C-alpha positions in Angstrom: 25.7 -32.7 37.4 27.0 -30.3 39.8 25.7 -26.7 40.2 28.7 -25.0 38.5 28.4 -27.1 35.3 24.6 -26.6 35.1 25.0 -22.9 35.6 27.7 -22.8 32.9 25.4 -24.6 30.4 22.4 -22.4 31.2 24.5 -19.2 30.8 25.9 -20.6 27.5 22.4 -21.3 26.2 21.1 -17.9 27.2 24.2 -16.3 25.5 23.7 -18.3 22.4 20.0 -17.3 22.2 20.9 -13.6 22.6 23.6 -13.8 19.9 21.1 -15.4 17.5 18.4 -12.8 18.3 20.9 -9.9 17.8 22.2 -11.4 14.6 18.6 -11.8 13.2 17.8 -8.2 14.2 20.9 -6.9 12.4 20.2 -9.0 9.3 16.5 -8.0 9.0 17.4 -4.3 9.5 20.2 -4.4 7.0 18.0 -6.2 4.3 14.8 -4.2 5.0 15.5 -1.8 2.1 15.6 -4.7 -0.3 11.9 -5.3 0.3 10.4 -2.5 -1.7 7.1 -1.8 -3.3 6.3 -3.9 -6.3 8.8 -3.3 -9.1 8.0 -1.4 -12.3 7.3 -3.9 -15.2 5.9 -6.5 -12.9 2.4 -7.9 -13.2 0.2 -6.3 -10.5 -1.1 -8.9 -8.1 -4.9 -9.4 -8.4 -7.0 -8.9 -5.2 -10.5 -8.5 -4.1 -11.7 -5.9 -1.5 -15.2 -4.6 -0.6 -16.0 -0.9 -0.5 -18.3 0.7 2.1 -21.4 0.1 0.0 -20.7 -3.6 -0.1 -19.5 -3.7 -3.7 -16.6 -6.0 -4.5 -13.6 -4.5 -6.4 -11.2 -6.9 -8.1 -8.1 -5.5 -9.8 -8.7 -7.9 -12.7 -12.1 -6.2 -13.3 -10.2 -3.0 -14.3 -8.2 -4.7 -17.2 -8.2 -2.4 -20.1 -8.2 0.7 -17.9 -5.3 2.6 -16.3 -5.5 2.1 -12.5 -4.0 4.0 -9.6 -3.9 2.1 -6.3 -3.5 4.5 -3.4 -2.6 3.1 0.0 -3.5 5.5 2.9 -4.6 6.1 6.5 -6.8 8.7 8.1 -4.1 9.6 10.5 -1.5 10.2 7.7 -1.0 13.9 7.1 0.5 13.6 3.6 -2.4 11.3 2.7 -4.8 14.1 3.8 -2.9 16.6 1.7 -3.0 14.6 -1.5 -6.7 13.6 -1.3 -8.1 16.8 -2.8 -5.6 16.6 -5.7 -6.5 13.0 -6.3 -10.2 13.8 -6.2 -9.7 16.7 -8.7 -7.6 14.7 -11.1 -9.9 11.7 -10.9 -12.8 13.9 -12.1 -10.7 15.0 -15.0 -9.5 11.5 -16.1 -12.3 9.2 -15.1 -14.0 9.5 -18.5 -10.6 8.8 -20.2 -10.3 5.2 -18.9 -8.6 6.0 -15.6 -9.7 4.4 -12.3 -8.6 5.2 -8.8 -8.9 2.6 -6.1 -8.2 4.0 -2.7 -7.1 1.3 -0.1 -7.3 2.2 3.5 -5.1 0.5 6.1 -7.4 -1.5 8.4 -9.2 1.3 10.0 -12.9 1.3 11.2 -15.7 1.9 8.8 -16.7 4.9 11.0 -13.2 6.5 10.6 -13.2 5.9 6.8 -16.7 7.1 6.3 -15.9 10.4 8.1 -12.8 10.8 6.0 -14.6 10.2 2.8 -17.3 12.7 3.8 -14.8 15.4 4.9 -13.0 15.2 1.5 -16.1 14.5 -0.6 -14.2 11.7 -2.3 -15.7 10.5 -5.6 -13.5 7.4 -6.3 -14.0 3.9 -4.7 -12.6 3.5 -1.2 -12.0 0.0 0.2 -10.6 -1.1 3.6 -7.8 -3.7 3.6 -9.0 -5.1 7.0 -6.3 -7.9 7.1 -3.6 -5.9 5.3 -3.3 -8.7 2.8 -3.2 -6.4 -0.2 -0.8 -4.1 1.6 1.5 -7.1 2.1 1.1 -8.3 -1.4 2.3 -4.9 -2.7 5.0 -4.6 0.0 3.7 -1.3 1.2 5.6 -0.1 4.2 5.2 3.7 4.2 2.1 5.8 3.5 0.9 7.3 1.3 2.0 4.9 -1.4 0.6 4.9 -5.0 1.0 2.3 -7.7 0.1 3.1 -11.3 -1.0 0.2 -13.5 -1.4 0.3 -17.2 -4.3 -1.2 -19.1 -2.5 -4.5 -19.5 -2.1 -5.0 -15.8 1.6 -4.1 -15.6 3.0 -1.8 -12.9 4.4 1.3 -14.7 5.1 3.6 -11.7 5.6 3.3 -7.9 5.5 6.4 -5.8 6.0 6.6 -2.0 4.9 10.0 -0.5 2.5 12.8 -1.2 1.4 13.4 -4.8 0.6 16.8 -6.3 -2.0 17.6 -8.9 0.7 18.1 -11.5 2.3 14.7 -10.7 -1.1 13.0 -10.8 -1.9 14.6 -14.2 1.4 13.4 -15.6 1.1 9.9 -14.1 -2.6 9.4 -15.2 -1.6 10.5 -18.7 1.1 7.8 -18.8 -1.4 5.0 -18.0 -4.4 6.2 -20.1 -5.7 3.6 -22.5 -4.8 4.4 -26.2 
Protein backbone atom coordinates (compact mmCIF):
# COMPACT_ATOMS: atom_id res chain seq x y z
CA UNK A 1 0.00 0.00 0.00
CA UNK A 2 1.45 3.32 -0.93
CA UNK A 3 1.96 6.18 1.52
CA UNK A 4 -0.95 8.28 0.29
CA UNK A 5 -3.51 5.50 0.70
CA UNK A 6 -2.23 4.57 4.17
CA UNK A 7 -2.33 8.22 5.26
CA UNK A 8 -5.87 8.51 3.91
CA UNK A 9 -7.05 5.45 5.92
CA UNK A 10 -5.35 6.62 9.11
CA UNK A 11 -6.88 10.09 8.79
CA UNK A 12 -10.30 8.60 8.06
CA UNK A 13 -10.04 6.34 11.12
CA UNK A 14 -8.99 9.24 13.36
CA UNK A 15 -11.83 11.37 12.01
CA UNK A 16 -14.35 8.56 12.62
CA UNK A 17 -13.14 8.13 16.21
CA UNK A 18 -13.48 11.88 16.81
CA UNK A 19 -17.00 11.93 15.34
CA UNK A 20 -18.06 9.03 17.59
CA UNK A 21 -16.51 10.69 20.67
CA UNK A 22 -18.21 14.02 19.94
CA UNK A 23 -21.52 12.27 19.28
CA UNK A 24 -21.29 10.34 22.55
CA UNK A 25 -20.47 13.54 24.48
CA UNK A 26 -23.43 15.38 22.97
CA UNK A 27 -25.76 12.43 23.68
CA UNK A 28 -24.71 12.04 27.33
CA UNK A 29 -24.95 15.79 27.92
CA UNK A 30 -28.40 15.98 26.32
CA UNK A 31 -29.76 13.02 28.31
CA UNK A 32 -28.08 13.82 31.64
CA UNK A 33 -31.18 15.54 33.02
CA UNK A 34 -33.15 12.32 32.48
CA UNK A 35 -31.08 10.61 35.19
CA UNK A 36 -32.52 12.17 38.31
CA UNK A 37 -32.79 11.25 41.91
CA UNK A 38 -34.99 8.31 42.73
CA UNK A 39 -38.60 8.99 41.75
CA UNK A 40 -41.43 9.61 44.19
CA UNK A 41 -43.47 6.43 44.73
CA UNK A 42 -40.53 4.10 44.06
CA UNK A 43 -39.33 1.54 46.58
CA UNK A 44 -36.19 2.93 48.23
CA UNK A 45 -33.19 0.68 47.44
CA UNK A 46 -31.87 -1.11 50.49
CA UNK A 47 -28.24 -0.61 51.46
CA UNK A 48 -25.84 -1.18 54.30
CA UNK A 49 -23.26 1.35 55.55
CA UNK A 50 -21.19 1.56 58.71
CA UNK A 51 -21.10 4.61 60.98
CA UNK A 52 -18.02 5.99 62.71
CA UNK A 53 -18.67 3.81 65.79
CA UNK A 54 -18.63 0.65 63.67
CA UNK A 55 -22.41 0.14 63.82
CA UNK A 56 -24.02 -1.11 60.61
CA UNK A 57 -27.06 0.78 59.32
CA UNK A 58 -29.36 -0.93 56.81
CA UNK A 59 -32.27 0.97 55.38
CA UNK A 60 -34.42 -2.13 55.83
CA UNK A 61 -33.79 -1.95 59.60
CA UNK A 62 -35.81 1.27 59.64
CA UNK A 63 -39.03 -0.24 58.18
CA UNK A 64 -41.98 1.13 60.11
CA UNK A 65 -40.29 4.50 60.63
CA UNK A 66 -40.10 7.60 58.49
CA UNK A 67 -36.55 8.02 57.19
CA UNK A 68 -34.65 10.97 55.78
CA UNK A 69 -31.51 10.13 53.82
CA UNK A 70 -29.30 13.19 53.54
CA UNK A 71 -26.35 13.10 51.12
CA UNK A 72 -23.66 15.69 51.90
CA UNK A 73 -19.99 16.66 51.95
CA UNK A 74 -17.93 18.70 54.43
CA UNK A 75 -16.88 21.08 51.63
CA UNK A 76 -20.51 21.81 50.63
CA UNK A 77 -21.66 25.23 51.93
CA UNK A 78 -25.43 24.53 51.67
CA UNK A 79 -24.80 21.24 53.51
CA UNK A 80 -23.15 23.15 56.36
CA UNK A 81 -26.03 25.63 56.46
CA UNK A 82 -28.73 22.95 56.73
CA UNK A 83 -27.04 20.78 59.39
CA UNK A 84 -28.15 22.84 62.44
CA UNK A 85 -31.75 22.78 61.16
CA UNK A 86 -31.57 19.02 60.60
CA UNK A 87 -30.13 18.52 64.08
CA UNK A 88 -32.88 20.65 65.67
CA UNK A 89 -35.72 18.97 63.80
CA UNK A 90 -34.28 15.51 64.46
CA UNK A 91 -34.43 16.25 68.19
CA UNK A 92 -38.10 17.26 67.80
CA UNK A 93 -39.16 14.26 65.66
CA UNK A 94 -36.92 11.37 66.77
CA UNK A 95 -39.42 10.22 69.42
CA UNK A 96 -42.20 10.36 66.82
CA UNK A 97 -40.79 7.58 64.63
CA UNK A 98 -38.50 9.66 62.41
CA UNK A 99 -34.90 8.68 61.66
CA UNK A 100 -32.21 10.68 59.89
CA UNK A 101 -29.38 8.86 58.20
CA UNK A 102 -26.70 11.26 57.07
CA UNK A 103 -24.57 9.90 54.20
CA UNK A 104 -21.20 11.54 53.61
CA UNK A 105 -19.61 11.38 50.18
CA UNK A 106 -16.41 9.32 50.50
CA UNK A 107 -14.44 11.66 52.72
CA UNK A 108 -11.95 10.67 55.40
CA UNK A 109 -13.01 9.65 58.89
CA UNK A 110 -10.97 12.57 60.24
CA UNK A 111 -12.88 15.13 58.12
CA UNK A 112 -16.25 13.65 59.01
CA UNK A 113 -15.46 13.37 62.74
CA UNK A 114 -14.43 17.04 62.82
CA UNK A 115 -17.61 18.03 61.00
CA UNK A 116 -19.80 16.03 63.40
CA UNK A 117 -18.00 17.60 66.34
CA UNK A 118 -18.29 21.14 64.94
CA UNK A 119 -22.05 20.78 64.50
CA UNK A 120 -22.66 18.48 67.50
CA UNK A 121 -24.75 16.17 65.30
CA UNK A 122 -27.07 13.76 67.12
CA UNK A 123 -28.21 11.57 64.21
CA UNK A 124 -26.27 8.66 62.66
CA UNK A 125 -23.60 9.62 60.14
CA UNK A 126 -22.19 7.07 57.70
CA UNK A 127 -19.54 7.39 54.99
CA UNK A 128 -20.34 6.08 51.51
CA UNK A 129 -16.69 5.20 50.78
CA UNK A 130 -17.36 3.66 47.37
CA UNK A 131 -20.30 5.96 46.51
CA UNK A 132 -22.40 2.86 45.80
CA UNK A 133 -25.40 4.25 47.69
CA UNK A 134 -24.97 7.62 46.02
CA UNK A 135 -25.09 5.88 42.63
CA UNK A 136 -28.06 3.70 43.63
CA UNK A 137 -30.01 6.85 44.44
CA UNK A 138 -28.69 8.75 41.38
CA UNK A 139 -27.44 11.64 43.51
CA UNK A 140 -25.48 14.15 41.47
CA UNK A 141 -25.76 17.41 43.44
CA UNK A 142 -25.30 18.06 47.14
CA UNK A 143 -27.06 18.39 49.43
CA UNK A 144 -29.73 15.92 48.41
CA UNK A 145 -32.40 14.55 50.73
CA UNK A 146 -34.76 11.65 50.21
CA UNK A 147 -37.77 11.18 52.46
CA UNK A 148 -39.04 7.62 52.84
CA UNK A 149 -42.34 6.62 54.45
CA UNK A 150 -42.72 3.79 56.98
CA UNK A 151 -43.50 1.30 54.18
CA UNK A 152 -40.20 2.02 52.40
CA UNK A 153 -41.60 4.17 49.58
CA UNK A 154 -39.95 7.42 48.48
CA UNK A 155 -42.41 10.25 49.16
CA UNK A 156 -40.21 13.28 48.54
CA UNK A 157 -36.91 14.07 46.82
CA UNK A 158 -35.23 17.40 47.48
CA UNK A 159 -32.02 18.76 45.99
CA UNK A 160 -30.55 21.77 47.74
CA UNK A 161 -30.54 23.28 51.19
CA UNK A 162 -33.40 22.57 53.60
CA UNK A 163 -34.75 25.03 56.16
CA UNK A 164 -36.21 24.15 59.57
CA UNK A 165 -39.70 24.88 58.26
CA UNK A 166 -39.24 22.58 55.29
CA UNK A 167 -37.83 19.83 57.49
CA UNK A 168 -40.74 20.09 59.94
CA UNK A 169 -43.22 19.82 57.06
CA UNK A 170 -41.37 16.93 55.37
CA UNK A 171 -40.89 15.01 58.64
CA UNK A 172 -44.59 15.41 59.44
CA UNK A 173 -45.44 13.90 56.05
CA UNK A 174 -43.45 10.69 56.74
CA UNK A 175 -44.35 10.18 60.41
CA UNK A 176 -45.77 6.78 61.21
CA UNK A 177 -49.50 6.89 62.01
